[in-house]
PDB file of N, CA, C and O in Angstrom:
ATOM      1  N   MET A   1     -25.817  -4.877  17.259  1.00  0.00           N
ATOM      2  CA  MET A   1     -24.520  -5.215  17.340  1.00  0.00           C
ATOM      3  C   MET A   1     -23.633  -4.575  16.047  1.00  0.00           C
ATOM      4  O   MET A   1     -24.106  -4.155  14.991  1.00  0.00           O
ATOM      5  N   ALA A   2     -22.512  -4.615  16.358  1.00  0.00           N
ATOM      6  CA  ALA A   2     -21.639  -3.807  15.131  1.00  0.00           C
ATOM      7  C   ALA A   2     -21.077  -4.969  14.304  1.00  0.00           C
ATOM      8  O   ALA A   2     -20.706  -6.088  14.660  1.00  0.00           O
ATOM      9  N   ASP A   3     -21.117  -4.415  13.159  1.00  0.00           N
ATOM     10  CA  ASP A   3     -20.657  -5.155  12.004  1.00  0.00           C
ATOM     11  C   ASP A   3     -19.018  -4.742  11.495  1.00  0.00           C
ATOM     12  O   ASP A   3     -18.747  -3.816  10.731  1.00  0.00           O
ATOM     13  N   TRP A   4     -18.034  -5.683  12.131  1.00  0.00           N
ATOM     14  CA  TRP A   4     -16.601  -5.249  12.109  1.00  0.00           C
ATOM     15  C   TRP A   4     -16.047  -5.798  10.547  1.00  0.00           C
ATOM     16  O   TRP A   4     -14.922  -5.547  10.116  1.00  0.00           O
ATOM     17  N   GLY A   5     -16.971  -6.503   9.899  1.00  0.00           N
ATOM     18  CA  GLY A   5     -16.244  -7.059   8.362  1.00  0.00           C
ATOM     19  C   GLY A   5     -15.525  -5.848   7.323  1.00  0.00           C
ATOM     20  O   GLY A   5     -14.404  -5.909   6.818  1.00  0.00           O
ATOM     21  N   PRO A   6     -16.374  -4.923   7.203  1.00  0.00           N
ATOM     22  CA  PRO A   6     -15.733  -3.873   6.357  1.00  0.00           C
ATOM     23  C   PRO A   6     -14.607  -3.338   7.109  1.00  0.00           C
ATOM     24  O   PRO A   6     -13.636  -3.236   6.359  1.00  0.00           O
ATOM     25  N   VAL A   7     -14.372  -2.983   8.215  1.00  0.00           N
ATOM     26  CA  VAL A   7     -13.399  -2.421   9.008  1.00  0.00           C
ATOM     27  C   VAL A   7     -11.968  -3.286   8.769  1.00  0.00           C
ATOM     28  O   VAL A   7     -11.010  -2.877   8.113  1.00  0.00           O
ATOM     29  N   LEU A   8     -12.058  -4.549   9.446  1.00  0.00           N
ATOM     30  CA  LEU A   8     -10.976  -5.444   9.101  1.00  0.00           C
ATOM     31  C   LEU A   8     -10.583  -5.938   7.807  1.00  0.00           C
ATOM     32  O   LEU A   8      -9.399  -6.227   7.632  1.00  0.00           O
ATOM     33  N   VAL A   9     -11.475  -6.082   6.818  1.00  0.00           N
ATOM     34  CA  VAL A   9     -10.899  -6.186   5.392  1.00  0.00           C
ATOM     35  C   VAL A   9     -10.434  -4.985   4.751  1.00  0.00           C
ATOM     36  O   VAL A   9      -9.576  -5.176   3.889  1.00  0.00           O
ATOM     37  N   ALA A  10     -10.795  -3.764   4.959  1.00  0.00           N
ATOM     38  CA  ALA A  10     -10.246  -2.638   4.679  1.00  0.00           C
ATOM     39  C   ALA A  10      -8.891  -2.304   5.117  1.00  0.00           C
ATOM     40  O   ALA A  10      -8.095  -1.811   4.319  1.00  0.00           O
ATOM     41  N   THR A  11      -8.555  -2.558   6.420  1.00  0.00           N
ATOM     42  CA  THR A  11      -7.355  -2.423   7.150  1.00  0.00           C
ATOM     43  C   THR A  11      -6.389  -3.506   6.730  1.00  0.00           C
ATOM     44  O   THR A  11      -5.238  -3.134   6.502  1.00  0.00           O
ATOM     45  N   LEU A  12      -6.655  -4.691   6.602  1.00  0.00           N
ATOM     46  CA  LEU A  12      -6.122  -5.833   6.173  1.00  0.00           C
ATOM     47  C   LEU A  12      -5.676  -5.750   4.848  1.00  0.00           C
ATOM     48  O   LEU A  12      -4.534  -6.088   4.536  1.00  0.00           O
ATOM     49  N   LEU A  13      -6.656  -5.240   3.894  1.00  0.00           N
ATOM     50  CA  LEU A  13      -6.116  -4.786   2.397  1.00  0.00           C
ATOM     51  C   LEU A  13      -5.168  -3.628   2.537  1.00  0.00           C
ATOM     52  O   LEU A  13      -4.130  -3.880   1.925  1.00  0.00           O
ATOM     53  N   PHE A  14      -5.146  -2.586   3.053  1.00  0.00           N
ATOM     54  CA  PHE A  14      -4.542  -1.152   3.219  1.00  0.00           C
ATOM     55  C   PHE A  14      -2.921  -2.006   3.677  1.00  0.00           C
ATOM     56  O   PHE A  14      -1.894  -1.704   3.069  1.00  0.00           O
ATOM     57  N   VAL A  15      -2.913  -2.940   4.667  1.00  0.00           N
ATOM     58  CA  VAL A  15      -1.442  -3.104   4.981  1.00  0.00           C
ATOM     59  C   VAL A  15      -0.908  -3.816   4.026  1.00  0.00           C
ATOM     60  O   VAL A  15       0.218  -3.512   3.633  1.00  0.00           O
ATOM     61  N   VAL A  16      -1.532  -4.797   3.512  1.00  0.00           N
ATOM     62  CA  VAL A  16      -0.817  -5.821   2.461  1.00  0.00           C
ATOM     63  C   VAL A  16      -0.494  -5.178   1.272  1.00  0.00           C
ATOM     64  O   VAL A  16       0.600  -5.420   0.761  1.00  0.00           O
ATOM     65  N   LEU A  17      -1.492  -4.165   0.592  1.00  0.00           N
ATOM     66  CA  LEU A  17      -0.852  -3.640  -0.387  1.00  0.00           C
ATOM     67  C   LEU A  17      -0.784  -2.361  -0.560  1.00  0.00           C
ATOM     68  O   LEU A  17      -1.278  -1.639  -1.427  1.00  0.00           O
ATOM     69  N   THR A  18       0.295  -1.995   0.921  1.00  0.00           N
ATOM     70  CA  THR A  18       1.043  -0.688   0.744  1.00  0.00           C
ATOM     71  C   THR A  18       2.075  -0.870  -0.240  1.00  0.00           C
ATOM     72  O   THR A  18       2.764  -1.887  -0.156  1.00  0.00           O
ATOM     73  N   PRO A  19       2.267  -0.125  -1.066  1.00  0.00           N
ATOM     74  CA  PRO A  19       3.374  -0.108  -1.901  1.00  0.00           C
ATOM     75  C   PRO A  19       4.921  -0.301  -1.409  1.00  0.00           C
ATOM     76  O   PRO A  19       5.463   0.586  -0.750  1.00  0.00           O
ATOM     77  N   GLY A  20       5.629  -1.550  -1.775  1.00  0.00           N
ATOM     78  CA  GLY A  20       7.038  -1.352  -1.320  1.00  0.00           C
ATOM     79  C   GLY A  20       7.163  -2.081  -0.079  1.00  0.00           C
ATOM     80  O   GLY A  20       8.278  -2.290   0.399  1.00  0.00           O
ATOM     81  N   LEU A  21       6.014  -2.519   0.527  1.00  0.00           N
ATOM     82  CA  LEU A  21       6.014  -3.201   1.549  1.00  0.00           C
ATOM     83  C   LEU A  21       6.249  -4.598   1.672  1.00  0.00           C
ATOM     84  O   LEU A  21       7.105  -5.039   2.439  1.00  0.00           O
ATOM     85  N   LEU A  22       5.559  -5.291   0.981  1.00  0.00           N
ATOM     86  CA  LEU A  22       5.470  -6.710   0.487  1.00  0.00           C
ATOM     87  C   LEU A  22       5.890  -6.855  -0.979  1.00  0.00           C
ATOM     88  O   LEU A  22       6.793  -7.646  -1.252  1.00  0.00           O
ATOM     89  N   PHE A  23       5.260  -6.101  -1.988  1.00  0.00           N
ATOM     90  CA  PHE A  23       5.832  -5.961  -3.341  1.00  0.00           C
ATOM     91  C   PHE A  23       5.262  -4.597  -4.064  1.00  0.00           C
ATOM     92  O   PHE A  23       4.329  -3.908  -3.651  1.00  0.00           O
ATOM     93  N   GLN A  24       5.963  -4.404  -5.113  1.00  0.00           N
ATOM     94  CA  GLN A  24       5.544  -3.143  -5.814  1.00  0.00           C
ATOM     95  C   GLN A  24       5.391  -3.252  -7.181  1.00  0.00           C
ATOM     96  O   GLN A  24       6.356  -3.596  -7.864  1.00  0.00           O
ATOM     97  N   ILE A  25       4.308  -3.006  -7.685  1.00  0.00           N
ATOM     98  CA  ILE A  25       3.847  -3.085  -9.235  1.00  0.00           C
ATOM     99  C   ILE A  25       3.716  -1.622  -9.826  1.00  0.00           C
ATOM    100  O   ILE A  25       2.788  -0.966  -9.352  1.00  0.00           O
ATOM    101  N   PRO A  26       4.441  -1.053 -10.715  1.00  0.00           N
ATOM    102  CA  PRO A  26       5.530  -1.530 -11.400  1.00  0.00           C
ATOM    103  C   PRO A  26       6.862  -1.189 -10.533  1.00  0.00           C
ATOM    104  O   PRO A  26       7.012  -0.100  -9.979  1.00  0.00           O
ATOM    105  N   GLY A  27       7.810  -2.241 -10.481  1.00  0.00           N
ATOM    106  CA  GLY A  27       8.997  -1.904  -9.737  1.00  0.00           C
ATOM    107  C   GLY A  27       9.925  -0.956 -10.430  1.00  0.00           C
ATOM    108  O   GLY A  27       9.528  -0.382 -11.444  1.00  0.00           O
ATOM    109  N   GLY A  28      11.165  -0.739  -9.952  1.00  0.00           N
ATOM    110  CA  GLY A  28      11.940   0.040 -10.580  1.00  0.00           C
ATOM    111  C   GLY A  28      12.658  -0.311 -11.951  1.00  0.00           C
ATOM    112  O   GLY A  28      12.595   0.432 -12.931  1.00  0.00           O
ATOM    113  N   GLN A  29      13.341  -1.503 -11.926  1.00  0.00           N
ATOM    114  CA  GLN A  29      13.821  -2.052 -13.294  1.00  0.00           C
ATOM    115  C   GLN A  29      12.989  -3.385 -13.447  1.00  0.00           C
ATOM    116  O   GLN A  29      13.195  -3.952 -14.520  1.00  0.00           O
ATOM    117  N   ARG A  30      12.231  -3.910 -12.732  1.00  0.00           N
ATOM    118  CA  ARG A  30      11.402  -5.081 -12.986  1.00  0.00           C
ATOM    119  C   ARG A  30       9.796  -4.756 -13.148  1.00  0.00           C
ATOM    120  O   ARG A  30       9.428  -3.603 -12.924  1.00  0.00           O
ATOM    121  N   VAL A  31       8.927  -5.658 -13.497  1.00  0.00           N
ATOM    122  CA  VAL A  31       7.760  -5.511 -13.367  1.00  0.00           C
ATOM    123  C   VAL A  31       7.137  -5.560 -12.010  1.00  0.00           C
ATOM    124  O   VAL A  31       6.136  -4.905 -11.719  1.00  0.00           O
ATOM    125  N   VAL A  32       7.889  -6.520 -11.027  1.00  0.00           N
ATOM    126  CA  VAL A  32       7.385  -6.749  -9.757  1.00  0.00           C
ATOM    127  C   VAL A  32       8.780  -6.679  -8.661  1.00  0.00           C
ATOM    128  O   VAL A  32       9.683  -7.513  -8.736  1.00  0.00           O
ATOM    129  N   CYS A  33       8.780  -5.932  -7.996  1.00  0.00           N
ATOM    130  CA  CYS A  33       9.662  -5.901  -6.895  1.00  0.00           C
ATOM    131  C   CYS A  33       9.330  -6.428  -5.401  1.00  0.00           C
ATOM    132  O   CYS A  33       8.393  -5.874  -4.826  1.00  0.00           O
ATOM    133  N   PHE A  34       9.883  -7.242  -4.871  1.00  0.00           N
ATOM    134  CA  PHE A  34       9.666  -7.906  -3.534  1.00  0.00           C
ATOM    135  C   PHE A  34      10.415  -7.160  -2.367  1.00  0.00           C
ATOM    136  O   PHE A  34      11.644  -7.124  -2.323  1.00  0.00           O
ATOM    137  N   GLY A  35       9.646  -6.595  -1.472  1.00  0.00           N
ATOM    138  CA  GLY A  35      10.147  -6.050  -0.086  1.00  0.00           C
ATOM    139  C   GLY A  35      11.437  -5.073  -0.352  1.00  0.00           C
ATOM    140  O   GLY A  35      12.479  -5.287   0.266  1.00  0.00           O
ATOM    141  N   ASN A  36      11.330  -3.930  -1.345  1.00  0.00           N
ATOM    142  CA  ASN A  36      12.471  -3.117  -1.587  1.00  0.00           C
ATOM    143  C   ASN A  36      12.063  -1.615  -0.664  1.00  0.00           C
ATOM    144  O   ASN A  36      12.943  -0.777  -0.469  1.00  0.00           O
ATOM    145  N   MET A  37      10.729  -1.426  -0.176  1.00  0.00           N
ATOM    146  CA  MET A  37      10.533  -0.396   0.774  1.00  0.00           C
ATOM    147  C   MET A  37      10.928   0.816  -0.030  1.00  0.00           C
ATOM    148  O   MET A  37      11.728   1.620   0.448  1.00  0.00           O
ATOM    149  N   GLN A  38      10.360   1.004  -1.337  1.00  0.00           N
ATOM    150  CA  GLN A  38      10.271   2.240  -2.276  1.00  0.00           C
ATOM    151  C   GLN A  38       9.054   2.365  -2.976  1.00  0.00           C
ATOM    152  O   GLN A  38       8.244   1.457  -3.162  1.00  0.00           O
ATOM    153  N   THR A  39       8.965   3.533  -3.355  1.00  0.00           N
ATOM    154  CA  THR A  39       7.643   3.795  -3.826  1.00  0.00           C
ATOM    155  C   THR A  39       7.510   4.658  -5.256  1.00  0.00           C
ATOM    156  O   THR A  39       8.321   5.575  -5.385  1.00  0.00           O
ATOM    157  N   SER A  40       6.841   4.504  -6.014  1.00  0.00           N
ATOM    158  CA  SER A  40       6.800   5.833  -7.093  1.00  0.00           C
ATOM    159  C   SER A  40       5.108   6.079  -7.224  1.00  0.00           C
ATOM    160  O   SER A  40       4.217   5.443  -6.660  1.00  0.00           O
ATOM    161  N   GLY A  41       4.986   7.243  -8.184  1.00  0.00           N
ATOM    162  CA  GLY A  41       3.570   7.750  -8.212  1.00  0.00           C
ATOM    163  C   GLY A  41       2.707   6.345  -9.403  1.00  0.00           C
ATOM    164  O   GLY A  41       1.500   6.130  -9.508  1.00  0.00           O
ATOM    165  N   ALA A  42       3.518   5.840  -9.912  1.00  0.00           N
ATOM    166  CA  ALA A  42       2.740   4.859 -10.840  1.00  0.00           C
ATOM    167  C   ALA A  42       2.532   3.762  -9.862  1.00  0.00           C
ATOM    168  O   ALA A  42       1.413   3.250  -9.904  1.00  0.00           O
ATOM    169  N   SER A  43       3.361   3.297  -8.999  1.00  0.00           N
ATOM    170  CA  SER A  43       2.900   2.444  -8.135  1.00  0.00           C
ATOM    171  C   SER A  43       1.899   2.458  -7.217  1.00  0.00           C
ATOM    172  O   SER A  43       1.224   1.457  -6.977  1.00  0.00           O
ATOM    173  N   ILE A  44       1.715   3.715  -6.579  1.00  0.00           N
ATOM    174  CA  ILE A  44       0.740   3.997  -5.823  1.00  0.00           C
ATOM    175  C   ILE A  44      -0.562   3.896  -6.886  1.00  0.00           C
ATOM    176  O   ILE A  44      -1.474   3.136  -6.557  1.00  0.00           O
ATOM    177  N   LEU A  45      -0.649   4.462  -7.850  1.00  0.00           N
ATOM    178  CA  LEU A  45      -1.837   4.378  -8.547  1.00  0.00           C
ATOM    179  C   LEU A  45      -2.307   2.961  -8.827  1.00  0.00           C
ATOM    180  O   LEU A  45      -3.510   2.756  -8.661  1.00  0.00           O
ATOM    181  N   VAL A  46      -1.502   1.899  -9.249  1.00  0.00           N
ATOM    182  CA  VAL A  46      -1.543   0.828  -9.433  1.00  0.00           C
ATOM    183  C   VAL A  46      -2.188  -0.065  -8.290  1.00  0.00           C
ATOM    184  O   VAL A  46      -3.122  -0.841  -8.496  1.00  0.00           O
ATOM    185  N   HIS A  47      -1.560   0.145  -7.023  1.00  0.00           N
ATOM    186  CA  HIS A  47      -1.985  -0.452  -5.955  1.00  0.00           C
ATOM    187  C   HIS A  47      -3.418   0.053  -5.560  1.00  0.00           C
ATOM    188  O   HIS A  47      -4.247  -0.744  -5.121  1.00  0.00           O
ATOM    189  N   ALA A  48      -3.660   1.202  -5.700  1.00  0.00           N
ATOM    190  CA  ALA A  48      -4.869   1.942  -5.206  1.00  0.00           C
ATOM    191  C   ALA A  48      -6.026   1.367  -6.285  1.00  0.00           C
ATOM    192  O   ALA A  48      -7.162   1.193  -5.843  1.00  0.00           O
ATOM    193  N   VAL A  49      -5.743   1.071  -7.706  1.00  0.00           N
ATOM    194  CA  VAL A  49      -6.856   0.396  -8.342  1.00  0.00           C
ATOM    195  C   VAL A  49      -6.834  -1.066  -7.867  1.00  0.00           C
ATOM    196  O   VAL A  49      -7.938  -1.610  -7.860  1.00  0.00           O
ATOM    197  N   ILE A  50      -5.903  -1.719  -7.515  1.00  0.00           N
ATOM    198  CA  ILE A  50      -6.192  -3.156  -6.880  1.00  0.00           C
ATOM    199  C   ILE A  50      -6.764  -3.107  -5.773  1.00  0.00           C
ATOM    200  O   ILE A  50      -7.635  -3.938  -5.514  1.00  0.00           O
ATOM    201  N   TYR A  51      -6.427  -2.172  -4.910  1.00  0.00           N
ATOM    202  CA  TYR A  51      -7.205  -2.166  -3.460  1.00  0.00           C
ATOM    203  C   TYR A  51      -8.454  -1.968  -3.584  1.00  0.00           C
ATOM    204  O   TYR A  51      -9.181  -2.632  -2.844  1.00  0.00           O
ATOM    205  N   LEU A  52      -9.140  -0.930  -4.624  1.00  0.00           N
ATOM    206  CA  LEU A  52     -10.456  -0.566  -4.876  1.00  0.00           C
ATOM    207  C   LEU A  52     -11.362  -1.880  -5.454  1.00  0.00           C
ATOM    208  O   LEU A  52     -12.505  -2.164  -5.096  1.00  0.00           O
ATOM    209  N   CYS A  53     -10.510  -2.619  -6.474  1.00  0.00           N
ATOM    210  CA  CYS A  53     -10.980  -3.571  -6.947  1.00  0.00           C
ATOM    211  C   CYS A  53     -11.316  -4.750  -5.855  1.00  0.00           C
ATOM    212  O   CYS A  53     -12.394  -5.344  -5.847  1.00  0.00           O
ATOM    213  N   LEU A  54     -10.457  -4.956  -5.115  1.00  0.00           N
ATOM    214  CA  LEU A  54     -10.583  -6.302  -4.141  1.00  0.00           C
ATOM    215  C   LEU A  54     -11.347  -5.689  -2.745  1.00  0.00           C
ATOM    216  O   LEU A  54     -11.743  -6.529  -1.937  1.00  0.00           O
ATOM    217  N   ILE A  55     -11.524  -4.518  -2.499  1.00  0.00           N
ATOM    218  CA  ILE A  55     -12.419  -3.986  -1.303  1.00  0.00           C
ATOM    219  C   ILE A  55     -13.865  -4.097  -1.840  1.00  0.00           C
ATOM    220  O   ILE A  55     -14.781  -4.433  -1.089  1.00  0.00           O
ATOM    221  N   THR A  56     -14.091  -3.770  -3.344  1.00  0.00           N
ATOM    222  CA  THR A  56     -15.544  -4.083  -3.823  1.00  0.00           C
ATOM    223  C   THR A  56     -15.856  -5.444  -3.895  1.00  0.00           C
ATOM    224  O   THR A  56     -16.959  -5.801  -3.480  1.00  0.00           O
ATOM    225  N   ILE A  57     -15.018  -6.324  -4.381  1.00  0.00           N
ATOM    226  CA  ILE A  57     -15.222  -7.718  -4.469  1.00  0.00           C
ATOM    227  C   ILE A  57     -15.717  -8.342  -3.189  1.00  0.00           C
ATOM    228  O   ILE A  57     -16.637  -9.160  -3.170  1.00  0.00           O
ATOM    229  N   PHE A  58     -15.011  -7.887  -2.023  1.00  0.00           N
ATOM    230  CA  PHE A  58     -14.740  -8.592  -0.748  1.00  0.00           C
ATOM    231  C   PHE A  58     -16.196  -7.943  -0.030  1.00  0.00           C
ATOM    232  O   PHE A  58     -16.937  -8.633   0.671  1.00  0.00           O
ATOM    233  N   LEU A  59     -16.404  -6.741  -0.293  1.00  0.00           N
ATOM    234  CA  LEU A  59     -17.887  -5.975   0.377  1.00  0.00           C
ATOM    235  C   LEU A  59     -19.042  -5.988  -0.100  1.00  0.00           C
ATOM    236  O   LEU A  59     -20.085  -6.246   0.500  1.00  0.00           O
ATOM    237  N   VAL A  60     -18.849  -5.610  -1.588  1.00  0.00           N
ATOM    238  CA  VAL A  60     -20.495  -5.667  -2.351  1.00  0.00           C
ATOM    239  C   VAL A  60     -20.494  -6.904  -3.007  1.00  0.00           C
ATOM    240  O   VAL A  60     -21.673  -7.252  -3.077  1.00  0.00           O
ATOM    241  N   ALA A  61     -19.665  -7.868  -3.597  1.00  0.00           N
ATOM    242  CA  ALA A  61     -19.905  -8.926  -4.022  1.00  0.00           C
ATOM    243  C   ALA A  61     -20.139 -10.105  -3.116  1.00  0.00           C
ATOM    244  O   ALA A  61     -21.222 -10.691  -3.093  1.00  0.00           O
ATOM    245  N   ILE A  62     -19.094 -10.449  -2.356  1.00  0.00           N
ATOM    246  CA  ILE A  62     -19.090 -11.520  -1.508  1.00  0.00           C
ATOM    247  C   ILE A  62     -19.880 -11.134   0.086  1.00  0.00           C
ATOM    248  O   ILE A  62     -20.408 -11.966   0.824  1.00  0.00           O
ATOM    249  N   GLY A  63     -19.779  -9.712   0.323  1.00  0.00           N
ATOM    250  CA  GLY A  63     -20.663  -9.386   1.520  1.00  0.00           C
ATOM    251  C   GLY A  63     -20.150 -10.185   2.705  1.00  0.00           C
ATOM    252  O   GLY A  63     -20.715 -11.137   3.244  1.00  0.00           O
ATOM    253  N   VAL A  64     -18.790  -9.547   3.070  1.00  0.00           N
ATOM    254  CA  VAL A  64     -18.120 -10.040   4.385  1.00  0.00           C
ATOM    255  C   VAL A  64     -18.793  -9.249   5.646  1.00  0.00           C
ATOM    256  O   VAL A  64     -18.714  -8.026   5.763  1.00  0.00           O
ATOM    257  N   HIS A  65     -19.378  -9.989   6.453  1.00  0.00           N
ATOM    258  CA  HIS A  65     -20.034  -9.550   7.972  1.00  0.00           C
ATOM    259  C   HIS A  65     -19.143 -10.194   8.901  1.00  0.00           C
ATOM    260  O   HIS A  65     -18.721 -11.308   8.592  1.00  0.00           O
ATOM    261  N   ILE A  66     -18.798  -9.686   9.962  1.00  0.00           N
ATOM    262  CA  ILE A  66     -18.158 -10.166  11.145  1.00  0.00           C
ATOM    263  C   ILE A  66     -19.033  -9.520  12.442  1.00  0.00           C
ATOM    264  O   ILE A  66     -18.674  -8.383  12.748  1.00  0.00           O
ATOM    265  N   TYR A  67     -19.735  -9.888  12.952  1.00  0.00           N
ATOM    266  CA  TYR A  67     -20.323  -9.443  14.246  1.00  0.00           C
ATOM    267  C   TYR A  67     -20.057  -9.678  15.590  1.00  0.00           C
ATOM    268  O   TYR A  67     -20.135 -10.770  16.153  1.00  0.00           O
ATOM    269  N   ALA A  68     -19.698  -8.468  16.151  1.00  0.00           N
ATOM    270  CA  ALA A  68     -19.026  -8.555  17.471  1.00  0.00           C
ATOM    271  C   ALA A  68     -20.107  -8.037  18.691  1.00  0.00           C
ATOM    272  O   ALA A  68     -20.943  -7.162  18.465  1.00  0.00           O
ATOM    273  N   GLY A  69     -19.980  -8.639  19.881  1.00  0.00           N
ATOM    274  CA  GLY A  69     -20.963  -7.972  20.701  1.00  0.00           C
ATOM    275  C   GLY A  69     -22.212  -8.934  20.898  1.00  0.00           C
ATOM    276  O   GLY A  69     -23.176  -8.565  21.569  1.00  0.00           O
TER     277      GLY A  69
END
């Protein structure tokens, strides 16, 4: 049986944490900008660190597993 948990969690977090799609930290003139569809090097770094922290929590600490088949 295949474990689809890591694949689904990683894909969902990647889509949600894309800088500028839903939010951007740090924003252009503010700390957080919502839905501006722009990005910068600093926001890419911040979103990558947030992604790493969340993926570690969900996959290592909690251990999300979804079995199909």
